N, C-alpha and C positions, 0 to 999 in steps of 0.2 A: 715652395708652392703652398698655397693656402686654399682651404675649402670652407664653405659655410655650413654650419650645423644649425638647423632650425629648432628652436626651443618653443614648444607650445605653451600657452597660458593654461592655468588650471581649468578654466571654462572650456577651452578648446579640447583639452584632454578628456574632460567629462563627456563632451558631445561625441567624440570619437569612440570612447568606450561604450556609451549608450547605443550608438549606431551599430557597433559590432555585436553587442548583446542582442539587439532586436533581430539582426540577421541570423544569429545562431538559434535564437528561440523560434523564429519563423521556420528555419530548416528543420528543427527538431519536431515541430508540430506537423509539418508537411510529411516528414519521414517517420512519424510516430510508430507505424506498423513495423518498422525495422529497428528504430532506436529503442523502443520499449522492451522488446525481448533481450536485446543486448545489455541494457542497463539492469534488467532483472537478473540475468545470468551473472553479471558482474557482482552484484550485491550478494547473490547466493554463494559465489566463489569466495568473496571476502569472508563470509560467515563460516564456510566450510574449510578454508585454508588452515586455520589452527588445528583442526582435527586431523587433517591430512598430514601436516608436519609432525604431529604427535605420533601418528602411526608410522611415519618414516623413521622417527627416532627410536621406535620400538623394534625396528629391523624389517618392516614390511617393504617390499619393492614399491616403486612409485605407482605402477599400473594397478597393483592390487589395492593400494590405498584409495586411488581414484575410483576403482570399480566398486569398492565397499560404499563409498559416499554416494555414487550414482545409483546403486541398488537401493539404498535407504531412501533417497529422494524419489526414485521410481515407485517404490512400494507405497510411500506416503501419498504421492500423487494419484496412483491407481486406486487406492482405497477411497480417497476423497471423491474421485470421479465416479467410482462404482456406487457409492452411497448417494451421490447427487442424482445420477441417472435413475437409480432404482426408486428414489423418492419421487422424482418427476413422473416416472411411469405409473407408480401407485396412485399419484395424484390425478393423472390422466384417466386411469380406470374409474375413479370415483367422481370424475368431472361433472357428469349430469346431475348427481345429487348435490355437489358443491354449488353448481350454478343455480339450482333451485333454492338452496339455502341463502345464497348471496342475494337473489332477487327478493326473497322474503324479508331479509334484514334491511335491504334498501328501501322497501315499501314502509317498513316500520319506522325507519329513520326519517323518511320523507313525511310520513304522517305526523311524527313528533315535531318536525320543523314547521310544518304548516299550522300545527296547533299553537305554536308560539308566534305566528305571524309571518313566517317566510313563505310567500306564495309560490306555487308551482314547483315545490321542492321535489316531489316524487318524479315528475317528468325530467327534471334536471339531473337527478341522481341516476335514473335509468339510462340516460344518455352518457353519463360519466362512467358508470360502472355497468358495463354490458357483458352478458355471458360470452359474446363473440370475442371481446377483447381478452378475456381470461383464457379462452381456448387458443387464441393466437399467441399469447405470451408463453403458454406451456409448449405449444408446438415449436415456437422459435427457439426456446431453450433446448429442447431435445435435438433439433436439427443442427444447432450450433455446437453441440457437444463434440462432434468429430473435429471441427476446426480448433476448438480449445485443446483437444488432445494432440493435434499436430503441432500447435504452437508450444505445448509443453515439452514434446520430444525435441523440438528445435532448441528450446532453452537448455534442456539437459545436454544436448550435443555441444552447445557453446560452453556450458559449465565444464564439461569434460576436458575440452581443449584449454580452458583457462586454468583449471587445476593442474593439468599436466605441465603447463608452463610457469606455474606460480613460483617454485623455488628459484628458477633461473631469472624470472622477472624481478623478484625481490633482490637478488644479488646485483642485477644490472642497475636497479634503482639506487642501491646503496653506493655503487661505484660512481654513478652519475652525480649523486648528491653528497659525495664525500667532502666536498668543499663548501657545501651550503648547509650548515648545521641547523639554521632556523627552519629551512624548508623541510628537512628530514624530520625535525621534531614535530612540526605541524602535521605532516602526513602520518607519522606514527600515532599522534594524538587522535587524528581522524579515524584511523583504523581501529584503535582501541575503543573510541566512542561508538562507532557503528556496531562493532561486535557486542559491546556491553548493552547498547540499546536493543539490538535484535534478541539477545539472550533474555533480557528482562521482558521484552514483548512476548516471546515464546512462552515463558513461564506464566506471565499474567494472563495470556490468552488461554493457555491450558487450564489455569485455575478458573477462569470465567466459564469455559466450556463445561467443566466438571460441575460447577455449581448450577449452571443453567440446566444441564441434563438431570441432575438430582431433583431440581424443582419441578421440571416438566414431567418427569417420571412419577413424582409424588402426586401431581395433579392429573395423571393419566392422560396427558396430551399426546396425540398421535404424532409420529415422526420425531420423537424426542432426540434420538441419536443424530439424525440429519440436522436438526435445528441447533444442536450443540456444536456440531462441526461448522455450521454456518457462523455461529457466534465466535468460534475460534478464529476463523479466517477474517471476519469483519472487524474483529477487535484490533487488527493491525492498521485499520484506517482511523486516524485521529479524529476526534470531535464527533463526526457524524456516524462513525461505525457503531457506536453504542445504540444509536437510534435505529439504524438499518437492521441490526440483528434482531430487534424486538418485533419488527413489522410482520415477518412471516409467521412467527409463533402466535401473535395476536390474531392474525387472519385464520390460522388453522383452528385456534380455540373458538373463534366465532362461528365458523362453518360447521365445526364438529359438535359444539355444545351450545353454550349460551353466553350472554354478555358478562355474567358473573364470573365465569371461568376466564374470560379474556381479561377482566380486571385483575384477577389473581395472577395471571401471567405477567401483566404489566407491572404489578407490584414486585414480583420476583426479579424481573429484569432491572427494575429501578434500584432495588437494594443491592444487587450484585454489582451493577455499574457504579453506584455511588461508593461502595466500600472498596472495590478493586480499582475501578477506573479513575475515581476522583480523590481517593485517600492514599491507598497503598502505592499504586504505580507512579503518581507524581513525586512522591517522596524518594523513590528509587531512581527515577530518570531525570528529575528536574535539574539537579546540579550538574549531571553529566552532560545534558544537552546544551544548557545555556541558552534556551530558546523560550521566549515568552509565549503565552497562550494565543495572543493575537497573531504573532508571527507564524505559529503552527497552523492556525486557521487559514491565514493568507497563503501559506505555502501549499496547503491542501487544495485550495481553489486553483492556484496557479498551475501546479504540476498536474492536477487532474485535467485542466484545460489543455495543457500541452501534450500530455502522454496518455490521457484516457484512464481506464481503471488501474493500469500499472502505476501511473503517477500518483493515484490515491494511496496505494500501498507503500510507495517509496518516497512520499513527500518529505518526511522528516529526515531520512538519510541523505536525500538530495540537497536539502537545505543545509544540512551540516557540512556537506562537501562544498557547497557554494560559500558558506561562511569561512571555511578553511582557505579556499582560494583567495578570498578577500584579505584574510590575515597574511597570507604569503605575499600578495601584491603589496600590502602596506609595509611589510618587513623589508622587502627588496626594492622599495621605491628609491630612486636616486635622489641625492640631496637637491634642495631647491636651487635653481639658477635664475639669472635675470631673464625676463621675458624679452623675446626678440630673437635676433640672429647673432650668433657668436662666431667669431673667426678664430680658427685654430690652425696651427701649422700641421701639415700632413707628416706622417711618419716617414 
């Protein structure tokens, strides 16, 4: 007996793969509220697994090792949440004074723009920067804090289960991939790359936060500790994170003091980001990532669109995983055959 085996042309295969990718991306965007916490928990587990395995080798039971990691993560998250909410509450207490200061600065800027020929600038700036919008933003941030806390606990719960299953999962992967050396090599390379990237990011973000805190403290800028924590977190976002971290500090300097202090804040952030973000960090991560700056920017836009804020933080690791998947597919691609239908005898 004989049966026909259809062999697709390269163009047909490309169309099929593109259609499948569009379906997967559409599903991920539709289910981002579910997919994003799972992916975040997965990458946290990948980073924490070496520490857990080290504790296991030192003789600690599995549940104790997992509990230690969870307590560290919970303490760090609680500290960040406490500092953020306390800063927002302090900002809310002084909101009337800040609103008055913002309106004064808006009028000064509008007058300057009108003096150089930009008509009706004051009215446009008042509509764009209104005290009501500032109040709504602070209120929204405070009311959403409980939702962020719930999502954080959900991520911790998923991390706990993933870490508990990590040793057996690694063994099962080794058993499944025992005959596929290239696939196992690529996956091990991906794990090492993600761990190294995240380790470098943590160190560089901590260095950035310390430098920013010292600079803001020297300038006597209010909320220096909270602004340093924001710099630590936003430094994980490639490209635009360096800009986003400076905005709240500049605004605080403007409403608390004068434009000269805001310019000094901008100078400090620029120096720190140029030295750490554009000189030291690329030297440490460039060779390991193998990603161009354009690809990093495009991945930031793409994963941010698909997964929201979590996609911004995980854009580089997700792109590294996608690049590894393409390498595995290329390695395991079957040899070229003639296009058309081949007739083969059945077994």
